[in-house]
C-alpha positions, 0 to 999 in steps of 0.5 A, a space after each residue: 527099513 533105512 527109516 526106521 533105522 535112522 529114526 532109532 540112530 535119531 532118538 538115541 542120540 537125541 537121549 544120549 545128548 539130553 543125558 550129557 546136558 543134565 549130566 553137566 549142569 547136575 557138576 557131580 562130576 567135581 565131587 571126585 575133584 573135591 574128593 581130593 583136596 578133602 583128603 588132602 586137608 584131612 590128614 586123619 583120613 589118610 590111615 586106611 591108604 598108608 596101612 594097605 601102601 605096600 601091598 597094593 603097590 606090589 599088587 600094581 607092579 605085578 598087574 603092570 608087568 604081567 601086562 605088559 609080558 603077555 598082551 603088549 604085543 598082541 594088541 600092539 599087532 592089532 592097532 598097527 590096523 587101527 593107529 597105523 606108525 603110532 601103534 606102539 605107543 597106542 598100544 602102551 597107552 591101552 596096556 597101562 589103562 588095562 593094568 590099572 583098571 585090573 589093578 583097582 579091581 583086585 586091590 579094591 576086591 581082596 586088599 582095600 574093601 575094608 579101608 576105602 569103608 573106613 574111608 567113606 564113614 570117616 567122612 561122614 563122621 567128619 561131616 556131622 553125619 554120624 547117625 547115619 554112620 551108627 547105622 553100620 558100625 559102632 561108634 566110640 568117643 574122642 576127637 579123632 575122626 578114624 579114631 571113632 570108628 569102631 566095629 563094623 555091624 554091617 558089611 559092604 555087600 558090594 562084593 567080587 563078581 566076575 561080572 565086573 571083569 567080564 563087563 570090562 573085557 566085553 567092553 574092552 575092543 571098544 577101545 581099539 576105535 580111535 577117540 570114539 571108542 575111548 569115549 564109549 568106553 569111559 561112559 559105560 564104565 562111568 555108568 557102573 561106577 557112578 551108583 557103586 560108589 554109593 554102595 556103602 551110602 544105600 546100605 546105610 540107608 537100608 534101602 532096598 533094591 527097589 529104592 536103589 534102583 529108583 534113586 539112581 535112575 532118578 539122578 542117572 545123570 548126575 551118577 554117570 558124570 561122577 563115575 565118568 570123572 572118578 573112572 578117568 582119574 583111577 585110569 591113571 597109572 599107579 596113582 590109581 589106588 590114590 583115585 580109589 581113595 580120593 573118589 571115595 572121600 568125594 562120594 561120601 561129601 556128596 552122601 553127606 550133601 544128601 543127607 543134609 539136603 543141600 542138593 538140588 533136583 538133580 542130585 548135587 548141591 548148589 555150591 558145587 553148580 555154582 562152581 561149575 558155571 565159574 568153570 564155564 
């Protein structure tokens, strides 16, 4: 039995190692960073965010206040066994992370879903992939990128389901394990967030579930690395709403590269791979 457990553990470790190497080579984790620069340098993409800023900030303040009032002390009590004298600080950071994640889920579901769709489509239009966008909405004339976006003919199909929240709270206890647990939590969240970032792209491509699954499986490492980077950014308190939009921009830039054939067999643009090598 011991030999069998050891064999399984070694096999799983090798699989994770191979996936990590592939993820690093794909350089897909740079797309969220590229999304930040692209968003900041294209003022026309700010409109969907600015129109939703007031209600989302109000929601964020409410969620954070609620979480500190009702979850901080219980979690600090538990973390005294794992973090010792740092329990107060660790619990505060954990509550901020939880608040940010819960805020992101609620805001994406009830407040900014359409705004994120407009942002994604706007980036595709700016990257001259208007034909793809026309599969899911009407396109108007004019020079303003966001002004070209007409009525949606296909609504995004990634709607709110309790599964995402349940899965999040299932993984949450991992954070009580110092360092390793937090890393596992982020990676597991990233594996889901990566493909979810391209849900609008898959819809515009009119892919069925089998086609989507095949594509995601083929570029599993790239999607995981993108998702991990995106999750880390959206865990930043207060700024998570901004990063939700910049991550959407990064996902759209990646989709545009795929459409133009400017990707490697690992799923990312050669230019990003070169940037990753320089960073090393």
